C-alpha positions in Angstrom: 0.1 0.1 -0.2 1.6 3.3 -1.1 0.6 6.3 1.2 0.3 9.7 -0.7 0.2 13.0 1.2 -0.8 16.1 -1.2 0.0 19.6 0.2 -0.3 23.2 -1.6 -3.7 23.7 -2.3 -5.5 27.0 -1.2 -7.4 30.1 -2.6 -5.6 32.2 -5.2 -7.0 35.0 -7.4 -7.6 34.4 -11.3 -4.1 35.0 -12.7 -2.2 33.6 -10.0 -0.2 30.6 -9.2 -0.1 27.4 -7.0 2.3 24.4 -6.7 1.1 21.3 -5.6 3.1 18.6 -4.0 2.7 14.7 -3.6 4.9 12.8 -1.3 4.9 8.9 -1.6 5.9 6.7 1.3 8.2 4.8 -0.9 10.5 5.2 -3.7 8.6 6.7 -6.8 11.3 5.4 -9.3 9.7 2.3 -10.2 6.2 3.7 -10.5 5.1 3.0 -14.1 3.5 6.8 -13.8 2.3 9.6 -11.2 -0.2 11.9 -12.2 -2.8 14.6 -10.9 -6.5 14.4 -11.3 -9.2 16.8 -10.2 -12.8 16.5 -9.4 -15.3 19.9 -9.5 -18.7 19.4 -7.7 -21.1 17.3 -9.6 -18.5 16.5 -12.3 -16.2 13.3 -12.9 -12.5 13.0 -11.9 -10.5 13.9 -14.8 -6.8 13.6 -15.7 -4.9 16.8 -15.6 -1.4 15.9 -15.9 0.8 12.7 -16.0 4.3 12.0 -15.7 5.8 8.5 -16.6 8.8 6.7 -15.3 11.1 7.8 -18.1 9.9 11.5 -17.8 7.4 11.6 -20.6 4.5 13.8 -19.9 0.8 14.2 -20.7 -1.8 17.1 -20.1 -5.3 17.6 -20.5 -5.8 20.3 -23.3 -7.2 22.7 -20.9 -4.2 23.3 -18.8 -1.6 22.8 -21.4 0.8 25.9 -21.6 -0.2 26.7 -17.9 0.4 23.7 -15.7 3.6 21.5 -15.4 4.4 18.3 -13.9 7.8 17.3 -12.4 9.1 14.7 -10.3 12.0 14.4 -7.9 12.8 10.9 -7.2 15.5 11.8 -4.6 12.4 13.1 -2.2 9.7 10.7 -3.7 7.7 13.7 -4.7 5.8 14.8 -7.8 4.6 18.4 -8.3 2.3 20.3 -10.2 3.1 24.1 -10.9 -0.3 25.6 -11.7 0.2 29.3 -13.5 -2.5 31.8 -14.8 -5.0 29.8 -12.8 -8.7 30.4 -14.1 -11.7 30.1 -12.1 -12.8 26.6 -13.9 -9.4 25.0 -12.3 -11.5 25.2 -9.0 -11.5 21.6 -7.7 -10.2 19.2 -5.5 -6.9 17.8 -6.8 -6.0 14.2 -6.3 -2.5 12.5 -6.8 -2.4 9.2 -8.2 0.4 6.5 -8.7 0.4 3.6 -10.9 2.6 0.4 -10.7 3.3 -1.8 -13.6 1.2 -4.3 -12.0 -1.7 -2.3 -12.5 -2.3 -1.3 -9.1 -3.2 2.4 -8.4 -3.1 4.5 -5.2 -4.7 7.8 -4.6 -4.1 10.7 -2.2 -6.8 12.3 0.0 -7.2 15.2 -2.3 -6.4 19.0 -1.9 -8.8 21.8 -2.6 -7.7 24.7 -4.9 -10.0 27.4 -5.2 -9.5 30.2 -8.0 -11.6 33.3 -7.4 -12.5 35.7 -10.2 
């Protein structure tokens, strides 16, 4: 069982920035992929950004050019730098990791609220 602890959420004005962090309880270097998802009230949980074991990245169209995902294997942490935030980015953001076995683990979520 992998424990994931997210931090960095909060309230920010439109156009502002936040950086989310997700610290894992074990080495992340062996994971197939790590990612960030978000879920707004009444909506499904959607992928925001993902980074693979070898550094490949994938972003939702709505955040391309504004968000950047990165990882620090030495700290067992994955980050999501969010710039030029919009009110529609308001959601609970969840960290996710996936093993090559197919097992997936989720963090508890962190609230991001962007005011207009």
